[in-house]
N, CA, C and O of each residue as an XYZ file, in Angstrom:
436
protein
N     -16.043    -25.744     -1.571
C     -17.014    -24.693     -0.686
C     -16.898    -23.805     -1.177
O     -15.823    -23.653     -1.757
N     -17.608    -23.030     -1.224
C     -17.325    -21.905     -0.999
C     -17.601    -20.796     -0.366
O     -18.819    -20.691     -0.219
N     -16.784    -19.582      0.243
C     -17.010    -19.390      1.826
C     -17.107    -17.812      1.421
O     -16.658    -17.390      0.355
N     -17.809    -16.909      2.495
C     -18.197    -15.801      1.653
C     -17.158    -15.029      2.676
O     -16.659    -15.797      3.498
N     -16.717    -13.585      2.785
C     -15.367    -13.144      3.667
C     -16.121    -11.888      3.706
O     -17.028    -11.564      2.940
N     -15.525    -11.056      4.925
C     -16.267    -10.004      4.657
C     -14.627     -9.359      4.918
O     -13.749    -10.116      5.332
N     -14.369     -8.054      4.660
C     -13.066     -7.327      4.867
C     -13.320     -5.769      4.399
O     -13.672     -5.341      3.300
N     -12.980     -4.992      5.763
C     -12.866     -3.690      6.251
C     -12.206     -3.174      6.389
O     -11.271     -3.892      6.746
N     -11.650     -1.259      6.342
C     -10.754     -0.928      6.675
C     -10.944     -0.626      8.255
O     -12.121     -0.517      8.597
N      -9.896     -0.462      9.347
C     -10.174     -0.516     11.203
C      -9.433      1.284     10.674
O      -9.214      1.829      9.592
N      -9.288      1.618     11.911
C      -9.133      2.863     12.787
C      -7.728      3.451     12.170
O      -7.524      4.547     11.648
N      -6.711      2.213     12.435
C      -5.804      2.250     11.708
C      -5.275      2.228     10.390
O      -4.172      2.087      9.861
N      -6.871      2.484      9.926
C      -6.198      2.021      8.277
C      -5.670      0.213      7.823
O      -5.332     -0.086      6.678
N      -5.696     -0.488      8.635
C      -5.529     -1.842      8.388
C      -6.660     -2.709      7.955
O      -7.627     -2.761      8.714
N      -6.683     -3.287      7.027
C      -7.697     -4.239      6.230
C      -7.721     -5.142      7.220
O      -6.680     -5.367      7.836
N      -8.995     -5.858      7.564
C      -9.458     -7.262      7.930
C     -10.510     -7.584      7.823
O     -11.605     -7.023      7.831
N     -10.032     -8.891      7.681
C     -10.405     -9.990      6.653
C     -11.146    -10.965      7.882
O     -10.459    -11.159      8.884
N     -12.374    -11.514      7.838
C     -13.161    -12.400      8.098
C     -13.679    -13.507      7.353
O     -14.118    -13.434      6.205
N     -13.615    -14.424      7.984
C     -14.567    -15.843      7.274
C     -16.194    -16.211      8.220
O     -16.248    -17.297      8.798
N     -17.249    -15.386      8.292
C     -17.878    -15.378      9.575
C     -18.536    -17.127      9.640
O     -18.937    -17.433     10.763
N     -18.637    -17.991      8.795
C     -19.130    -19.478      9.386
C     -17.879    -19.770      9.479
O     -17.604    -19.061      8.511
N     -16.912    -20.167      9.772
C     -15.532    -20.515     10.133
C     -15.591    -19.868     11.869
O     -15.681    -18.650     12.025
N     -15.556    -20.418     12.581
C     -15.432    -19.758     14.042
C     -13.607    -19.349     14.169
O     -12.712    -20.127     13.841
N     -13.393    -17.871     14.757
C     -12.947    -17.788     14.898
C     -11.451    -16.599     13.665
O     -10.828    -15.548     13.815
N     -11.546    -17.429     12.841
C     -11.036    -17.007     11.134
C     -11.454    -16.059     10.615
O     -12.502    -15.696     10.080
N      -9.788    -15.399     10.994
C      -9.483    -14.092     11.206
C      -8.125    -13.813     10.278
O      -7.194    -14.612     10.373
N      -8.037    -12.806      9.487
C      -6.968    -12.216      8.954
C      -6.845    -10.776      8.719
O      -7.761    -10.017      9.037
N      -5.641    -10.311      8.119
C      -5.146     -8.627      8.213
C      -4.500     -8.591      6.788
O      -3.904     -9.573      6.347
N      -4.640     -7.410      6.071
C      -3.411     -6.634      5.491
C      -3.046     -4.933      4.936
O      -3.848     -4.020      5.131
N      -2.149     -4.796      4.463
C      -1.948     -3.562      4.569
C      -3.527     -2.695      2.851
O      -4.104     -1.657      2.529
N      -3.393     -3.935      2.500
C      -4.419     -3.370      0.988
C      -5.443     -4.556      1.842
O      -5.366     -5.250      2.856
N      -6.440     -4.288      0.712
C      -7.898     -5.128      0.505
C      -7.063     -6.641     -0.476
O      -7.646     -7.724     -0.421
N      -6.080     -6.556     -1.079
C      -6.142     -7.224     -2.304
C      -4.969     -8.251     -0.749
O      -5.127     -9.471     -0.703
N      -4.264     -7.791     -0.018
C      -3.162     -8.906      0.908
C      -4.239     -9.478      1.922
O      -4.210    -10.685      2.162
N      -5.159     -8.696      2.509
C      -6.143     -9.261      3.375
C      -6.689    -10.274      2.835
O      -6.866    -11.245      3.571
N      -7.135    -10.370      1.364
C      -8.255    -11.666      0.592
C      -7.292    -12.749      0.833
O      -7.585    -13.638      1.633
N      -5.992    -12.752      0.115
C      -5.051    -13.941      0.369
C      -5.117    -14.078      1.679
O      -5.627    -15.131      2.063
N      -4.635    -13.082      2.750
C      -4.147    -13.919      4.126
C      -5.478    -14.566      4.311
O      -5.479    -15.739      4.684
N      -6.533    -14.001      4.115
C      -7.695    -14.690      4.272
C      -7.932    -16.188      3.931
O      -8.256    -17.043      4.755
N      -7.710    -16.402      2.503
C      -7.493    -17.230      1.805
C      -7.086    -18.572      2.825
O      -7.798    -19.469      3.276
N      -5.843    -18.334      2.951
C      -4.950    -18.500      3.525
C      -5.283    -19.081      5.195
O      -4.781    -20.143      5.563
N      -5.875    -18.537      5.813
C      -6.536    -18.420      7.191
C      -7.583    -19.669      6.898
O      -7.706    -20.645      7.638
N      -8.126    -19.501      5.980
C      -9.579    -20.824      5.929
C      -8.687    -21.931      6.206
O      -8.677    -22.517      7.288
N      -7.795    -22.271      5.036
C      -7.365    -23.326      4.916
C      -7.092    -23.728      6.032
O      -7.730    -24.701      6.433
N      -6.088    -23.142      6.889
C      -5.087    -23.309      8.000
C      -6.547    -23.607      9.796
O      -6.289    -24.153     10.869
N      -7.749    -23.036      9.382
C      -8.445    -23.200     10.384
C      -9.428    -23.991     10.070
O     -10.247    -24.419     10.883
N      -9.412    -24.289      8.611
C      -9.913    -25.902      8.696
C      -9.256    -26.804      8.867
O      -9.961    -27.702      9.329
N      -7.948    -27.203      8.724
C      -6.894    -28.186      9.135
C      -7.104    -28.348     10.209
O      -7.253    -29.505     10.601
N      -7.206    -27.213     11.156
C      -6.877    -27.217     12.706
C      -8.251    -27.618     13.013
O      -8.179    -28.206     14.093
N      -9.653    -27.596     12.552
C     -10.507    -28.151     13.193
C     -11.010    -29.519     12.890
O     -12.011    -30.081     13.334
N     -10.026    -29.985     11.959
C     -10.736    -31.537     11.595
C      -9.333    -32.083     12.372
O      -9.484    -32.914     13.268
N      -8.419    -31.773     12.143
C      -7.588    -32.015     13.382
C      -8.133    -32.940     15.040
O      -7.918    -33.989     15.647
N      -9.029    -31.528     15.153
C      -9.496    -31.538     16.790
C     -10.769    -31.609     16.114
O     -11.604    -30.812     16.541
N     -11.121    -32.345     15.187
C     -12.405    -33.477     15.363
C     -13.606    -31.934     15.693
O     -14.685    -31.992     16.283
N     -13.139    -31.044     15.262
C     -14.547    -29.806     16.143
C     -15.400    -29.758     14.330
O     -14.839    -29.971     13.255
N     -16.496    -29.495     14.513
C     -17.396    -28.962     13.288
C     -16.404    -28.172     12.583
O     -15.528    -27.461     13.073
N     -16.723    -28.446     11.095
C     -16.286    -27.348     10.053
C     -16.247    -26.033      9.925
O     -15.415    -25.143      9.753
N     -17.952    -26.230     10.125
C     -18.032    -24.787      9.864
C     -19.236    -24.475     10.749
O     -19.782    -25.445     11.275
N     -19.934    -22.742     11.087
C     -21.061    -22.655     11.847
C     -22.411    -22.399     10.588
O     -22.013    -21.668      9.681
N     -22.888    -22.553     10.531
C     -25.059    -21.884      9.512
C     -24.718    -20.279      9.757
O     -24.454    -19.556     10.717
N     -24.869    -20.157      8.409
C     -24.549    -18.829      8.867
C     -26.035    -18.786      7.248
O     -26.146    -19.578      6.312
N     -26.840    -17.602      7.560
C     -27.981    -17.660      7.342
C     -28.691    -16.311      7.039
O     -28.605    -15.389      7.851
N     -29.428    -16.176      5.821
C     -29.853    -14.834      5.277
C     -31.292    -15.404      5.181
O     -31.898    -16.188      4.452
N     -31.537    -14.667      6.220
C     -33.800    -14.474      6.708
C     -34.489    -13.181      5.227
O     -33.915    -12.279      4.618
N     -35.644    -13.620      5.173
C     -36.136    -12.853      4.384
C     -37.736    -13.754      4.835
O     -37.942    -14.918      5.177
N     -38.702    -12.499      4.622
C     -40.036    -13.169      5.101
C     -40.814    -13.211      3.854
O     -41.022    -12.272      3.087
N     -41.156    -14.252      3.772
C     -41.532    -14.707      2.462
C     -42.977    -13.727      1.736
O     -43.656    -13.116      2.560
N     -43.361    -13.626      0.320
C     -44.263    -13.357     -0.192
C     -45.296    -13.542      0.805
O     -45.879    -12.731      1.525
N     -45.407    -15.100      0.651
C     -46.645    -15.293      1.322
C     -46.710    -15.997      2.646
O     -47.048    -17.089      3.105
N     -46.332    -15.099      2.948
C     -46.335    -15.467      4.667
C     -45.258    -16.420      4.933
O     -44.686    -17.092      4.075
N     -44.970    -16.426      6.487
C     -43.766    -17.477      6.777
C     -41.697    -16.413      6.543
O     -41.242    -15.295      6.303
N     -41.309    -17.609      6.796
C     -39.959    -16.983      6.052
C     -39.405    -18.005      5.200
O     -39.797    -19.132      4.901
N     -38.087    -17.119      4.792
C     -36.980    -17.854      3.453
C     -35.834    -17.991      4.328
O     -35.627    -17.254      5.292
N     -35.170    -18.852      4.004
C     -33.837    -18.923      4.758
C     -33.212    -19.708      3.852
O     -33.643    -20.706      3.274
N     -31.695    -18.938      3.742
C     -30.628    -19.285      2.818
C     -29.325    -19.194      2.947
O     -28.732    -18.460      3.737
N     -28.811    -20.008      2.100
C     -27.134    -19.888      2.903
C     -26.628    -20.280      1.451
O     -27.064    -21.025      0.575
N     -25.601    -19.517      1.566
C     -25.205    -18.678      0.341
C     -23.975    -19.702     -0.683
O     -23.789    -19.969     -1.870
N     -23.118    -20.134      1.172
C     -22.022    -21.682      0.483
C     -22.319    -22.560     -0.076
O     -21.685    -23.203     -0.913
N     -23.595    -22.735      0.423
C     -24.046    -23.924      0.391
C     -24.815    -23.964     -1.319
O     -24.842    -24.895     -2.124
N     -25.270    -22.834     -1.405
C     -26.649    -22.607     -2.302
C     -27.853    -23.233     -1.779
O     -28.797    -23.067     -2.551
N     -28.227    -24.076     -0.450
C     -29.610    -23.426     -0.041
C     -30.245    -23.175      0.486
O     -30.019    -22.762      1.623
N     -31.979    -23.318     -0.263
C     -32.366    -22.559      0.481
C     -33.822    -22.604      0.591
O     -34.606    -22.462     -0.346
N     -34.139    -22.830      1.911
C     -35.909    -23.087      2.522
C     -36.368    -21.652      3.299
O     -35.836    -20.566      3.526
N     -37.676    -22.299      3.572
C     -38.956    -21.793      3.773
C     -39.480    -22.063      5.434
O     -38.959    -22.954      6.107
N     -40.075    -21.576      5.731
C     -40.903    -21.782      7.196
C     -42.090    -21.059      7.590
O     -42.443    -19.981      7.112
N     -42.727    -21.760      8.553
C     -44.059    -21.159      8.780
C     -43.734    -19.628      9.795
O     -44.379    -18.593      9.620
N     -42.068    -19.840     11.358
C     -41.414    -19.345     11.260
C     -40.726    -18.656     11.602
O     -41.595    -17.785     11.592
N     -39.571    -17.947     12.066
C     -38.205    -17.763     11.577
C     -37.191    -19.571     12.167
O     -36.466    -20.342     11.538
N     -37.730    -19.549     13.736
C     -37.343    -21.490     13.994
C     -37.111    -22.486     12.946
O     -36.071    -23.056     12.615
N     -38.379    -22.576     12.468
C     -38.690    -23.903     11.776
C     -37.817    -23.640     10.268
O     -37.474    -24.587      9.560
N     -37.509    -22.090      9.894
C     -36.978    -21.897      8.073
C     -35.623    -22.426      8.573
O     -35.054    -23.280      7.894
N     -34.905    -21.849     10.041
C     -33.333    -21.944     10.050
C     -33.363    -23.414     10.235
O     -32.379    -24.007      9.794
N     -34.575    -24.342     10.970
C     -34.152    -25.837     11.003
C     -34.662    -26.635      9.531
O     -34.391    -27.743      9.067
N     -35.295    -25.811      9.182
C     -35.176    -26.724      7.398
C     -33.931    -26.704      6.811
O     -33.370    -27.684      6.321
N     -33.253    -24.922      6.893
C     -32.290    -24.620      6.302
C     -30.883    -25.523      6.791
O     -30.088    -25.895      5.928
N     -30.585    -25.937      8.719
C     -30.133    -27.298      8.557
C     -29.825    -28.319      7.947
O     -28.801    -28.687      7.371
N     -31.511    -29.061      8.248
C     -31.448    -29.814      7.595
C     -31.156    -29.965      6.542
O     -30.724    -31.110      6.408
N     -31.142    -29.291      5.434
C     -30.613    -28.788      3.452
C     -29.128    -28.815      3.489
O     -28.358    -29.334      2.681
N     -28.804    -27.984      4.867
C     -27.110    -27.699      4.552
C     -26.973    -29.295      5.206
O     -26.279    -29.767      4.305
N     -27.120    -30.134      5.915
C     -26.936    -31.659      6.050
C     -26.945    -32.524      5.351
O     -25.947    -33.242      5.405
N     -27.934    -32.865      4.453
C     -27.785    -32.884      3.240
C     -27.497    -32.476      2.184
O     -27.908    -33.192      1.271
N     -26.735    -31.268      1.769
C     -26.272    -31.062      0.920
C     -24.512    -31.350      1.138
O     -23.822    -31.358      0.119
N     -23.803    -31.596      2.590
C     -22.722    -31.615      2.699
C     -22.500    -33.492      2.678
O     -21.327    -33.865      2.657
N     -23.585    -34.576      2.683
C     -23.319    -35.607      2.795
C     -23.370    -35.824      1.112
O     -22.781    -36.741      0.539
N     -24.047    -34.976      0.558
C     -24.363    -35.124     -1.208
C     -23.245    -34.411     -1.421
O     -22.844    -34.662     -2.558
N     -22.178    -33.227     -0.572
C     -21.328    -33.095     -1.858
C     -19.978    -32.571     -1.024
O     -19.403    -31.502     -1.226
N     -19.603    -33.609     -0.011
C     -18.370    -33.570      0.796
C     -17.663    -32.389      1.024
O     -17.433    -31.737      0.005
N     -17.276    -31.958      2.021
C     -16.264    -30.641      1.756
C     -14.765    -31.190      1.852
O     -14.420    -32.278      2.312
N     -14.122    -30.396      1.426
C     -12.556    -31.277      0.834
C     -11.671    -31.162      1.922
O     -10.541    -31.643      1.852
């Protein structure tokens, strides 16, 4: 499974890396490259701990956009799923359902 990460430089010049779909998964580095390398290791370790503690591996991250014909489109770049709904709530509900089906078909490592 692919994970979206964010990297930004804080006021002290340290690069902070985060994986938004894994609660509490952060790391840092003195360069962007070091922060990226460190977050990859942090993702692995966070997932191992969450499996050990029988916690959900990830949380739903979604991009919502208005649909041209009305309603909303919800997508998750990590699973590649995209759904639609008349309301925000319906679009997100449909995306959760699609993600569950995806994870049943393609279990996480």
